[in-house]
C-alpha positions in Angstrom: 117.0 79.0 -93.8 114.9 76.0 -94.7 113.5 77.8 -97.7 117.0 78.7 -98.9 118.1 75.1 -98.6 115.1 74.1 -100.7 116.0 76.8 -103.2 119.6 75.7 -103.4 118.6 72.1 -104.0 116.0 73.0 -106.6 118.6 75.2 -108.3 121.2 72.4 -108.4 118.6 69.9 -109.5 117.5 72.3 -112.4 121.1 72.2 -113.6 121.0 68.4 -114.2 118.4 66.3 -112.3 117.4 65.5 -108.7 119.2 62.1 -109.1 122.4 63.7 -110.2 122.3 66.2 -107.4 121.7 63.5 -104.8 124.4 61.2 -106.2 127.1 64.0 -106.2 128.1 63.3 -102.6 128.2 59.6 -103.4 130.7 60.3 -106.2 132.8 62.3 -103.7 132.8 59.4 -101.3 134.0 57.1 -104.0 136.7 59.6 -105.1 137.9 60.1 -101.6 138.1 56.3 -101.0 140.1 55.8 -104.2 142.5 58.6 -103.3 142.9 57.2 -99.7 143.8 53.7 -100.8 146.3 55.2 -103.3 148.1 57.2 -100.7 150.6 54.5 -99.6 152.1 54.5 -103.0 152.9 58.2 -102.6 154.2 58.2 -99.0 157.7 57.4 -100.2 157.7 60.6 -102.2 155.5 62.9 -100.3 155.2 63.1 -96.5 151.9 62.7 -94.8 152.3 66.2 -93.3 152.7 67.7 -96.8 149.6 65.9 -98.0 147.6 67.3 -95.2 148.9 70.8 -95.9 147.8 70.3 -99.5 144.3 69.3 -98.4 144.0 72.4 -96.3 145.3 74.5 -99.2 142.5 73.1 -101.5 139.9 73.7 -98.8 141.1 77.2 -98.2 140.8 78.0 -101.9 137.4 76.3 -102.0 136.2 78.4 -99.2 137.5 81.6 -100.7 135.6 80.8 -103.9 132.3 79.9 -102.2 132.5 83.0 -99.9 132.5 85.4 -102.8 128.7 85.4 -103.0 128.5 89.0 -101.7 130.9 89.8 -104.5 128.3 88.6 -106.9 125.3 90.0 -104.9 124.3 92.7 -107.4 124.4 90.3 -110.3 122.3 87.8 -108.4 119.7 90.5 -107.8 119.6 91.4 -111.5 119.3 87.8 -112.7 115.9 86.3 -113.3 115.1 82.7 -114.0 111.9 82.9 -115.9 109.2 84.2 -113.5 111.3 83.5 -110.4 114.2 85.2 -108.6 116.4 84.3 -105.6 115.3 84.5 -102.0 118.2 86.8 -101.5 116.2 89.5 -103.4 113.2 89.2 -101.1 114.0 92.5 -99.2 113.3 94.4 -102.4 109.6 93.6 -102.0 109.1 92.5 -98.4 109.9 94.3 -95.1 113.0 92.4 -94.2 116.6 93.6 -94.0 119.2 92.7 -96.6 121.6 92.1 -93.7 119.3 89.4 -92.4 119.0 87.7 -95.7 122.7 87.8 -96.4 123.5 86.4 -92.9 121.0 83.5 -93.5 122.5 83.0 -97.0 126.0 82.9 -95.5 124.9 80.2 -93.0 123.1 78.3 -95.7 126.1 78.2 -98.0 128.4 77.2 -95.1 126.2 74.3 -94.0 125.2 73.2 -97.5 128.8 72.9 -98.8 130.0 71.2 -95.7 127.4 68.5 -96.0 127.7 68.2 -99.8 131.5 68.2 -100.0 133.6 68.0 -96.8 131.4 65.4 -95.1 131.3 63.0 -98.1 135.1 63.3 -98.5 135.5 62.4 -94.8 133.1 59.4 -95.2 135.3 58.1 -98.0 138.3 58.3 -95.7 136.5 56.5 -92.9 135.4 53.7 -95.3 139.0 53.2 -96.3 140.2 52.5 -92.8 140.1 48.7 -93.1 142.5 49.0 -96.0 144.6 52.0 -95.1 144.7 51.6 -91.4 144.0 55.2 -90.7 143.0 56.1 -87.1 139.4 57.1 -86.7 140.4 60.0 -84.4 142.9 61.3 -87.0 140.3 61.3 -89.7 137.8 63.1 -87.5 140.5 65.6 -86.5 141.1 66.3 -90.2 137.4 66.7 -90.7 137.2 69.2 -87.9 140.2 71.2 -89.0 138.9 71.2 -92.6 135.6 72.7 -91.4 137.6 75.3 -89.4 139.7 76.2 -92.5 136.6 76.3 -94.7 134.8 78.5 -92.2 137.8 80.8 -92.0 138.1 81.1 -95.7 134.4 81.6 -96.5 134.2 84.2 -93.8 137.2 86.1 -95.0 136.1 85.9 -98.6 132.6 87.2 -97.5 134.1 90.2 -95.7 136.4 91.0 -98.6 133.6 90.8 -101.1 131.5 93.1 -98.9 134.4 95.6 -98.7 134.7 95.5 -102.5 131.0 96.4 -102.9 131.4 99.3 -100.5 134.8 100.7 -101.4 137.2 99.2 -104.0 140.1 101.3 -102.8 139.9 99.8 -99.4 139.5 96.4 -101.0 142.7 96.9 -102.9 144.6 98.2 -99.8 143.5 95.2 -97.7 144.4 92.8 -100.5 147.9 94.2 -100.8 148.3 94.0 -97.0 147.2 90.3 -96.9 149.5 89.5 -99.8 152.3 91.3 -98.0 151.7 89.3 -94.9 151.7 86.1 -96.8 154.9 87.1 -98.5 156.5 88.1 -95.2 155.6 84.8 -93.7 156.5 82.7 -96.7 159.2 84.3 -98.7 160.9 86.4 -96.0 160.2 83.8 -93.2 159.5 86.6 -90.7 156.8 84.7 -88.9 154.9 81.4 -89.0 152.3 81.3 -91.8 150.1 79.3 -89.3 149.4 82.6 -87.6 147.5 83.7 -90.7 145.5 80.4 -91.0 145.3 79.2 -87.3 143.3 76.1 -88.2 146.4 74.7 -90.0 148.5 75.4 -86.9 145.9 73.5 -84.8 146.0 70.5 -87.1 149.7 69.9 -86.3 150.2 71.4 -82.8 146.9 70.6 -81.2 147.0 73.9 -79.5 143.4 74.8 -78.4 144.3 78.5 -78.6 145.0 78.1 -82.3 141.5 76.6 -82.8 140.0 79.4 -80.7 141.8 82.0 -82.8 140.5 80.5 -86.0 136.9 80.4 -84.8 137.1 83.9 -83.3 138.6 85.3 -86.5 135.8 83.6 -88.6 133.1 85.1 -86.3 134.7 88.5 -86.5 135.0 88.4 -90.3 131.3 87.2 -90.7 130.1 89.9 -88.3 132.0 92.6 -90.1 130.7 91.5 -93.4 127.1 91.5 -92.4 127.4 95.0 -90.9 128.8 96.3 -94.2 126.1 94.8 -96.4 124.1 97.6 -98.0 120.5 98.0 -97.0 119.6 98.7 -100.6 121.0 96.9 -103.6 119.9 98.8 -106.6 121.1 98.1 -110.1 123.5 100.8 -111.3 122.3 102.9 -114.2 124.9 103.5 -116.9 124.9 105.7 -120.0 127.4 104.8 -122.6 128.1 105.7 -126.2 128.3 103.0 -128.9 131.8 101.6 -129.2 131.0 98.6 -131.4 132.4 99.9 -134.6 135.7 100.9 -132.9 136.1 97.6 -131.2 134.9 95.7 -134.2 137.9 97.0 -136.2 140.4 95.7 -133.6 139.3 92.1 -134.2 139.5 92.2 -137.9 142.0 89.3 -138.1 139.5 86.8 -136.7 137.2 86.6 -139.7 133.7 85.5 -139.1 134.2 85.6 -135.3 134.9 89.4 -135.5 131.4 90.8 -134.5 131.0 88.3 -131.7 134.5 89.0 -130.3 133.7 92.7 -130.3 130.4 92.1 -128.5 132.1 89.9 -125.9 134.8 92.5 -125.3 132.3 95.3 -124.8 130.4 93.1 -122.4 133.5 92.6 -120.3 134.2 96.3 -120.1 130.7 97.6 -119.5 129.9 94.9 -116.9 133.1 95.7 -115.1 133.8 91.9 -115.1 137.3 92.2 -116.4 138.9 93.0 -113.0 136.9 90.3 -111.3 137.8 87.8 -114.0 141.5 88.6 -113.7 141.4 88.4 -109.9 139.6 85.0 -110.2 142.5 83.8 -112.3 145.5 85.3 -110.6 144.6 85.0 -106.9 144.5 81.1 -106.8 147.8 81.0 -108.6 149.3 83.5 -106.1 147.9 81.6 -103.1 149.1 78.3 -104.5 152.7 79.6 -105.1 152.9 81.1 -101.6 151.7 77.9 -99.9 154.0 75.7 -102.0 156.9 77.8 -100.9 155.7 77.6 -97.3 155.4 73.8 -97.5 158.8 73.4 -99.0 160.4 75.3 -96.1 158.4 74.0 -93.2 157.5 70.4 -94.0 160.2 67.8 -94.3 160.1 66.5 -97.8 162.6 66.1 -100.6 159.9 66.9 -103.2 160.1 70.3 -104.8 157.6 71.4 -107.4 159.4 72.8 -110.4 158.3 75.5 -112.8 156.8 72.8 -115.0 154.2 72.0 -112.3 153.1 75.6 -112.2 152.8 75.6 -116.0 150.4 72.8 -115.7 148.4 74.4 -112.9 147.9 77.6 -114.9 146.1 75.6 -117.5 143.8 73.9 -115.0 142.9 77.2 -113.2 141.9 78.6 -116.6 138.6 76.7 -116.4 137.4 79.4 -114.0 137.9 82.1 -116.6 135.8 80.2 -119.2 133.1 79.7 -116.6 133.1 83.5 -116.0 132.8 84.3 -119.7 129.6 82.2 -119.9 128.0 84.2 -117.0 128.4 87.8 -118.2 125.2 88.0 -120.1 122.3 85.9 -121.3 122.6 84.4 -124.7 118.9 83.6 -125.5 118.6 86.6 -127.9 121.1 84.8 -130.2 118.2 82.6 -131.1 116.9 85.4 -133.3 120.2 85.7 -135.2 121.6 83.5 -137.9 124.3 82.1 -135.6 124.8 78.7 -134.0 126.1 77.8 -130.5 129.5 76.5 -131.8 130.3 79.9 -133.2 129.7 81.7 -129.9 131.6 79.0 -128.0 134.6 79.4 -130.3 134.4 83.2 -129.9 134.6 82.7 -126.1 137.6 80.4 -126.6 139.4 83.1 -128.5 138.6 85.7 -125.8 139.9 83.2 -123.3 143.3 82.9 -125.0 143.6 86.6 -125.5 142.9 87.3 -121.8 144.9 84.5 -120.2 147.8 84.0 -122.6 150.0 86.9 -121.5 149.1 86.6 -117.8 150.0 82.9 -117.8 153.3 83.5 -119.5 154.3 86.3 -117.1 153.3 84.0 -114.1 155.4 81.1 -115.3 158.4 83.4 -116.1 158.2 85.0 -112.6 158.0 81.6 -110.9 161.1 80.5 -112.8 162.9 83.6 -111.5 161.7 83.1 -107.9 162.7 79.4 -107.9 165.8 79.9 -110.0 164.5 77.3 -112.4 165.4 78.9 -115.7 166.5 75.5 -117.1 162.9 74.2 -117.1 161.3 77.5 -118.4 161.0 76.4 -122.1 159.2 73.1 -121.3 157.1 74.9 -118.6 155.8 77.3 -121.2 155.0 74.4 -123.5 153.1 72.7 -120.7 151.3 75.9 -119.9 150.1 76.4 -123.4 149.1 72.8 -124.0 147.2 72.3 -120.7 145.5 75.7 -121.0 144.2 75.0 -124.5 143.4 71.4 -123.7 141.4 72.2 -120.5 139.4 75.0 -122.0 138.6 73.0 -125.1 137.5 70.0 -122.9 135.3 72.3 -120.8 133.8 73.9 -123.9 133.2 70.5 -125.5 131.5 69.1 -122.4 129.5 72.1 -121.3 129.1 74.5 -124.2 127.8 77.8 -123.0 126.3 76.3 -119.8 129.5 75.5 -117.8 128.1 76.2 -114.4 125.0 74.2 -115.2 126.5 71.1 -116.8 129.3 70.7 -114.3 126.6 69.9 -111.7 125.5 67.0 -113.8 127.2 63.9 -112.3 127.8 62.2 -115.6 129.4 65.3 -117.2 131.4 66.1 -114.0 132.7 62.5 -114.0 133.9 62.8 -117.6 135.4 66.2 -116.8 137.2 64.8 -113.8 138.7 61.9 -115.7 139.8 64.1 -118.6 141.4 66.7 -116.3 142.8 64.6 -113.4 144.7 62.1 -115.5 146.9 64.6 -117.3 147.4 66.7 -114.2 148.6 63.6 -112.3 150.9 62.6 -115.1 152.5 66.1 -115.2 152.8 66.2 -111.4 154.4 62.8 -111.0 156.8 63.4 -113.9 158.0 66.7 -112.4 158.4 65.0 -109.0 160.6 62.3 -110.7 162.7 64.8 -112.6 165.9 64.0 -110.8 165.4 60.2 -111.2 164.4 60.3 -114.8 166.6 63.1 -116.1 166.2 63.8 -119.8 163.6 61.1 -120.0 161.3 63.3 -118.0 161.5 66.0 -120.7 160.7 63.4 -123.4 157.7 62.1 -121.4 156.4 65.6 -120.7 156.7 66.4 -124.4 154.7 63.3 -125.3 152.0 64.3 -122.8 151.8 67.7 -124.3 151.5 66.2 -127.8 148.7 64.0 -126.6 146.9 66.9 -125.0 147.3 69.1 -128.1 146.0 66.3 -130.3 143.1 65.6 -128.0 142.2 69.3 -128.0 142.3 69.4 -131.8 140.0 66.4 -132.1 137.5 67.8 -129.6 137.6 71.2 -131.2 136.7 69.6 -134.6 133.9 67.6 -133.0 132.5 70.7 -131.2 130.4 71.7 -134.2 128.8 68.3 -134.4 128.0 68.2 -130.7 126.5 71.7 -130.3 125.3 72.7 -133.8 121.6 71.8 -133.0 121.6 73.1 -129.5 119.4 76.2 -128.7 120.6 79.2 -126.8 119.1 78.7 -123.3 119.8 79.7 -119.7 
């Protein structure tokens, strides 16, 4: 495990620098401190219980994302970083079981992300105690339950990704079952949703059986996942006929981006990434909507998120899709073609819009129907469009084709956080104050959308200047 920790640190450091990697937790401490001292201003609008539920929701989604490493296992085996490869691929050449390496990898990820993210966030809360008056025991309780929620999420995601690699039919069946249980607990109110995430129930009830259930379920998920890991992970061999000319014609309206769009689309289909990509986009939105409904019916608060809020969240989750698009295939071979980085970046932006536009629209319309909020649907669609375009352009401008690399750079991550959090907070607070502001909220939201659209346009125009002389690299 020590070797894997070193590998993880070196990998993160290679993305930016050792200093940036080591200062990342410090940045989280500062961010947590700032949020903590700002909470009193929100207590009149949002109850403490609801805030804690939101924290657990974020941790749950975070754990689900981190735990998907088995989902990406084959791709990790196939990737090479120069002359090196991941320790996860050691069983291909040495007499050691894949089950053993995946178990160690799972434990490494669990500990690494607890110490790099959850612990710094807790330290920030502890530092704020002289100002906020938080109880030390309450902060430590939150830290413990966050770990339990993260462990539960990463273990469940691990087992689901392992099931996916074994049998996609079973994966779909279990996914439908889980979504059905969430719907039965949330929308139908047939049972307490805390039964599905016991660590959240323990946070508020203090029932030791809830904590025991959470830890037992996590252990069961992890054990099941390890047992299902394949002993051999061989790259699948595919034989396909050329489809470039056929796909090329379909993108005729996009001018000079036509050949690159055709290539990107073929990559999506042949790599079987399209389904993963759609899942990565839809699942967080589905989980968010289910938990929001649950919070609105179980936590005493007069705040209700309208459809406009969901329109904004769609845009911010879209960053995940752009990140995926930059990890389908290596781009170094473009160095031998008469093409520059900005052209490929813009091609990926077009693919992003084509993939997410219709899904985002359907999601917002469905949420309007569920919440009976048809009045806000037009402005929600405008918010969805403006935030989606703004966020993906900001991401492309700051990171180019190396999103997963540059977002580990502290300086770039700080800029990204500022450019993303401010508009998200503005949209969220305006939707919360809808009843108080009335028509003025609509005007304010419209102004925010205009600012986002203008900013996106400016950054898009400057994208050529920023990346024109950049080489295609890993």
